[in-house]
ChimeraX commands (.cxc) that place a marker at each C-alpha (Angstrom):
marker #1 position 0.00,0.00,0.00 radius 0.5
marker #1 position 2.84,2.39,0.84 radius 0.5
marker #1 position 4.53,1.81,-2.54 radius 0.5
marker #1 position 1.23,2.41,-4.32 radius 0.5
marker #1 position 0.78,5.75,-2.56 radius 0.5
marker #1 position 4.36,6.74,-3.33 radius 0.5
marker #1 position 3.70,6.06,-7.00 radius 0.5
marker #1 position 0.57,8.23,-6.93 radius 0.5
marker #1 position 2.47,11.02,-5.16 radius 0.5
marker #1 position 5.24,10.96,-7.77 radius 0.5
marker #1 position 2.60,11.21,-10.53 radius 0.5
marker #1 position 0.87,14.10,-8.74 radius 0.5
marker #1 position 4.14,16.02,-8.38 radius 0.5
marker #1 position 5.01,15.40,-12.06 radius 0.5
marker #1 position 1.60,16.72,-13.13 radius 0.5
marker #1 position 1.92,19.72,-10.85 radius 0.5
marker #1 position 5.29,20.78,-12.25 radius 0.5
marker #1 position 4.15,19.99,-15.82 radius 0.5
marker #1 position 6.68,17.21,-16.38 radius 0.5
marker #1 position 3.71,15.11,-17.42 radius 0.5
marker #1 position 0.25,15.95,-18.68 radius 0.5
marker #1 position -3.05,14.28,-17.97 radius 0.5
marker #1 position -4.80,11.90,-20.33 radius 0.5
marker #1 position -6.80,14.61,-22.07 radius 0.5
marker #1 position -6.03,18.26,-22.59 radius 0.5
marker #1 position -8.65,20.85,-23.53 radius 0.5
marker #1 position -8.48,22.16,-27.07 radius 0.5
marker #1 position -8.70,25.76,-28.28 radius 0.5
marker #1 position -10.47,25.26,-31.63 radius 0.5
marker #1 position -11.51,28.77,-32.71 radius 0.5
marker #1 position -9.05,31.38,-33.96 radius 0.5
marker #1 position -9.63,34.99,-33.01 radius 0.5
marker #1 position -8.21,37.96,-31.15 radius 0.5
marker #1 position -7.56,36.02,-27.87 radius 0.5
marker #1 position -8.97,38.88,-25.80 radius 0.5
marker #1 position -10.33,37.61,-22.50 radius 0.5
marker #1 position -13.54,39.57,-22.00 radius 0.5
marker #1 position -15.91,37.46,-19.94 radius 0.5
marker #1 position -15.27,34.01,-18.47 radius 0.5
marker #1 position -18.19,31.62,-18.78 radius 0.5
marker #1 position -18.46,27.85,-18.41 radius 0.5
marker #1 position -21.09,26.17,-20.60 radius 0.5
marker #1 position -21.98,22.54,-21.18 radius 0.5
marker #1 position -22.98,21.84,-24.80 radius 0.5
marker #1 position -26.33,20.06,-25.15 radius 0.5
marker #1 position -25.85,16.31,-25.41 radius 0.5
marker #1 position -22.29,16.40,-23.98 radius 0.5
marker #1 position -22.66,16.70,-20.19 radius 0.5
marker #1 position -19.27,15.08,-19.50 radius 0.5
marker #1 position -17.27,17.99,-20.99 radius 0.5
marker #1 position -17.83,21.71,-21.03 radius 0.5
marker #1 position -16.46,24.80,-22.69 radius 0.5
marker #1 position -14.82,27.79,-21.03 radius 0.5
marker #1 position -15.63,30.83,-23.13 radius 0.5
marker #1 position -13.21,33.75,-22.95 radius 0.5
marker #1 position -15.25,36.00,-25.25 radius 0.5
marker #1 position -18.24,35.71,-27.57 radius 0.5
marker #1 position -16.59,33.28,-29.98 radius 0.5
marker #1 position -13.46,31.70,-28.48 radius 0.5
marker #1 position -13.39,28.93,-25.92 radius 0.5
marker #1 position -11.46,26.04,-24.44 radius 0.5
marker #1 position -13.26,22.79,-25.21 radius 0.5
marker #1 position -13.11,19.55,-23.22 radius 0.5
marker #1 position -13.03,20.95,-19.68 radius 0.5
marker #1 position -14.39,18.49,-17.14 radius 0.5
marker #1 position -17.03,19.92,-14.80 radius 0.5
marker #1 position -15.02,18.62,-11.81 radius 0.5
marker #1 position -12.00,20.60,-12.96 radius 0.5
marker #1 position -13.99,23.80,-13.54 radius 0.5
marker #1 position -15.76,23.52,-10.16 radius 0.5
marker #1 position -12.59,22.72,-8.16 radius 0.5
marker #1 position -12.14,25.04,-5.18 radius 0.5
marker #1 position -9.17,25.72,-2.91 radius 0.5
marker #1 position -9.66,27.92,0.12 radius 0.5
marker #1 position -12.94,29.33,-1.16 radius 0.5
marker #1 position -11.58,30.16,-4.63 radius 0.5
marker #1 position -12.71,28.51,-7.83 radius 0.5
marker #1 position -9.22,27.89,-9.21 radius 0.5
marker #1 position -9.84,27.85,-12.99 radius 0.5
marker #1 position -12.13,30.88,-12.89 radius 0.5
marker #1 position -9.65,32.82,-10.76 radius 0.5
marker #1 position -6.76,32.09,-13.15 radius 0.5
marker #1 position -8.83,32.99,-16.23 radius 0.5
marker #1 position -10.08,36.17,-14.53 radius 0.5
marker #1 position -6.49,37.37,-14.06 radius 0.5
marker #1 position -5.92,37.08,-17.82 radius 0.5
marker #1 position -8.68,39.54,-18.73 radius 0.5
marker #1 position -7.78,41.99,-21.47 radius 0.5
marker #1 position -5.60,41.52,-24.55 radius 0.5
marker #1 position -3.12,38.69,-24.09 radius 0.5
marker #1 position -1.43,35.88,-25.97 radius 0.5
marker #1 position -3.17,32.80,-24.61 radius 0.5
marker #1 position -1.25,30.39,-26.80 radius 0.5
marker link #1:1,2 radius 0.2
marker link #1:2,3 radius 0.2
marker link #1:3,4 radius 0.2
marker link #1:4,5 radius 0.2
marker link #1:5,6 radius 0.2
marker link #1:6,7 radius 0.2
marker link #1:7,8 radius 0.2
marker link #1:8,9 radius 0.2
marker link #1:9,10 radius 0.2
marker link #1:10,11 radius 0.2
marker link #1:11,12 radius 0.2
marker link #1:12,13 radius 0.2
marker link #1:13,14 radius 0.2
marker link #1:14,15 radius 0.2
marker link #1:15,16 radius 0.2
marker link #1:16,17 radius 0.2
marker link #1:17,18 radius 0.2
marker link #1:18,19 radius 0.2
marker link #1:19,20 radius 0.2
marker link #1:20,21 radius 0.2
marker link #1:21,22 radius 0.2
marker link #1:22,23 radius 0.2
marker link #1:23,24 radius 0.2
marker link #1:24,25 radius 0.2
marker link #1:25,26 radius 0.2
marker link #1:26,27 radius 0.2
marker link #1:27,28 radius 0.2
marker link #1:28,29 radius 0.2
marker link #1:29,30 radius 0.2
marker link #1:30,31 radius 0.2
marker link #1:31,32 radius 0.2
marker link #1:32,33 radius 0.2
marker link #1:33,34 radius 0.2
marker link #1:34,35 radius 0.2
marker link #1:35,36 radius 0.2
marker link #1:36,37 radius 0.2
marker link #1:37,38 radius 0.2
marker link #1:38,39 radius 0.2
marker link #1:39,40 radius 0.2
marker link #1:40,41 radius 0.2
marker link #1:41,42 radius 0.2
marker link #1:42,43 radius 0.2
marker link #1:43,44 radius 0.2
marker link #1:44,45 radius 0.2
marker link #1:45,46 radius 0.2
marker link #1:46,47 radius 0.2
marker link #1:47,48 radius 0.2
marker link #1:48,49 radius 0.2
marker link #1:49,50 radius 0.2
marker link #1:50,51 radius 0.2
marker link #1:51,52 radius 0.2
marker link #1:52,53 radius 0.2
marker link #1:53,54 radius 0.2
marker link #1:54,55 radius 0.2
marker link #1:55,56 radius 0.2
marker link #1:56,57 radius 0.2
marker link #1:57,58 radius 0.2
marker link #1:58,59 radius 0.2
marker link #1:59,60 radius 0.2
marker link #1:60,61 radius 0.2
marker link #1:61,62 radius 0.2
marker link #1:62,63 radius 0.2
marker link #1:63,64 radius 0.2
marker link #1:64,65 radius 0.2
marker link #1:65,66 radius 0.2
marker link #1:66,67 radius 0.2
marker link #1:67,68 radius 0.2
marker link #1:68,69 radius 0.2
marker link #1:69,70 radius 0.2
marker link #1:70,71 radius 0.2
marker link #1:71,72 radius 0.2
marker link #1:72,73 radius 0.2
marker link #1:73,74 radius 0.2
marker link #1:74,75 radius 0.2
marker link #1:75,76 radius 0.2
marker link #1:76,77 radius 0.2
marker link #1:77,78 radius 0.2
marker link #1:78,79 radius 0.2
marker link #1:79,80 radius 0.2
marker link #1:80,81 radius 0.2
marker link #1:81,82 radius 0.2
marker link #1:82,83 radius 0.2
marker link #1:83,84 radius 0.2
marker link #1:84,85 radius 0.2
marker link #1:85,86 radius 0.2
marker link #1:86,87 radius 0.2
marker link #1:87,88 radius 0.2
marker link #1:88,89 radius 0.2
marker link #1:89,90 radius 0.2
marker link #1:90,91 radius 0.2
marker link #1:91,92 radius 0.2
marker link #1:92,93 radius 0.2
view
């Protein structure tokens, strides 16, 4: 059991420092001006397992799990807080 937990901890650290990535990464399928205007999470009809995080009227990140979007630490919704700090013109990618 201890070795199993050590393995999970190593994986968690590697994900945290971006040495590894998870099984699925969100995509950014629509080209545009990349201006973060308003952050909004929407679930497309018929696809409740993945949502989209819109940064403006046309551009969004697709494939965001609801559990990831809703994750809170210390009262803050982590993904929303990070996206909020990027508001205005920026190079997202």
